[in-house]
N, C-alpha and C positions, 0 to 999 in steps of 0.2 A: 515266239516264245519269249524273246527279250522284252517285248512290249508288255506282255502279261506280268512278267517278273518285276519290271520297273513300276508298273501301275500298282501291283500288290505292295511293294515296298513303300511307295508314296502314301497309299491308304493307311498302312500300319503306322507310319511316322505321324501323319496328321491325326489319326485316331488316338494315339497314345499321348499326344501333346497335352491333352486336358488333364492327364494324371501327373504331369511333371511339376506343376506349381512353379513355373519359372517366372511368372509375372511378379515384379517387385512392387511393394507398397510404396506410396509416395513418401519421400524422406524429409521433405521440407514443409510439410503441412502440420498445422496445429490449430485446433478450434478455439481453445481458451486455456487459461492457467489461473491458479489461485495461490496466493501466499498469505500466511498469517504469522505475525511476529509480535515481539515485545521489545520495549526500548526504554531508555532513560531520557527524560526531558528536562530541559533547563529553560525557564521562562523569565523574561525581563518585563514585568508589568510597568505601567506608567507611574505608579504611586508609591512603590515600596522597594525593598531589597529583592533580589532575585529569588524565585521560588523553584522548587525541584520536585520531581515525582516520576511516576511510571506512565508508560503509554502502551496501549494495545492497538494494533492496526491490522488491517487486511486489505489486500488488493485483488480484484478480479479483473483480468484482462480479457475482453471480448475478442479483440484482434491482436495483431502483433504490436500495435502502437496504442490503441485506445482501450481504456478500462474505467473502473470505478474504484475509489478508495474510501475506506471508513476508518476514522481515528477516534480513540477515546483517551483523552489526556486526563490523568489524575495527579494534578500538581498540588498535592496535599501532604507530602512526606517531609520536605524541608521548607518551612515557612517562617522565616525569622520575624516577620511582623504579625504573625498569626492571621494572615489573610491568604486564602487559597482559591484556586480556580480549577474547575473540571469542565471539559468540553466533550461533546458528542457530535461528531461531524461526519458528513457523507457527501461525495461529489465526484465529478469526472476527473480523470487523470490521463495525460498524454505522455508517452515515453519513447525514447529513441534507444538504439542499441549500438554500442561501439565495443566489440569484443566482449569482455567480462563486465563492462560498465554500462549502466542503464540510467542516464539522466532523465528526469521527468519534471513536469509542471502539473499543478492541480489547483482546483477551485472547490472549496468545501463549504457546506452550509449546515447549520444545526442549532443546537442550544448550548448555553454555558451556565454553569452554576458558580456564583460568586459567594464565598463563605467568610464570615467573620468567625474566628475560632476562640474558644475558651482557652486560657484564662484572661487574655488581654481585654476581650470585649465583654466579659461577664457571662456570656452564654453563646452557644453556637447559633448563628443566624445565617440562613441561606436564601439567596435571591436568584431567580432564573431569568435569563435574557436570551434573545436571538443572537446568533454569532455567524459571521462568514469569514472566510480566510482565503488568501492566495499564497501559494508557496511552491516549493520545488526541492529537489535534492538529487542524490545519486545512490543507486543500489549497485552493489558489487557482488557478482556471482562467485561465491567461495567454493562451491561444489555443485553437483547436479541438483541437490535439494535444499541447499543453504544459501541464502542471500544475506549479505551484510548491508545494513543501511548506514552508509558512511556518514551522511548527514541529511537532515530534512529541516528546512527552515520555513516557518509559517509566519505570515504577517496577519494576525487576527484583528478583527474589528467587531466590537460589541456596541452597536450604534445606539441602543436604547438604555445603556448604562448612564444614569444620572444626566447631566446636561450635555456634555461633550463626547460621551462614549468612552470606551476603553480600547486601547490598541496595543496589546502585548505582542512581543516577539517570542516565538517558541522554537528552540533548537532541539532536535531529537537524533539520537544514535541508537542503533539496535541490530537485531538479527531476526530473520524470518525463515520458516520452513516453506518450501515451494512444492505444491502438489502438481505433478506433471502427468 
């Protein structure tokens, strides 16, 4: 009788375990993440006084360290010499994680629009060139969904601009919303 009672209890326990939902989901896995943000940019071109403007950027991380970044710099807001630059860039990004801080490096490629603005140059004139840049920076996690771009420094190269190319430095600070 004891053997039948023990066997019955064991069958009940094993049979009811499927209804208990006791298996935990993995806590440390993440397939990808996306952040999109806006920023203020300050550029020092080779030929003129510094120019300033806005930047829109987005980062898509495939893994914990590797992803892709897209930047659109609109350096047309403050242009003391009436010369402006816009760039549209995309490329790989590699980042590390140290608590709330995420330093990263990137290599971006795309196009740039160089503009002579009215009234200094008589009329607006725009030229388009190929651009590549290498850069890096630090993102700081302010909350679960907000990242602050503490700084982002890019060394751009416009190789087909006139004879020797153009090599502006662009510094960017901003904030992004992270979709998790």
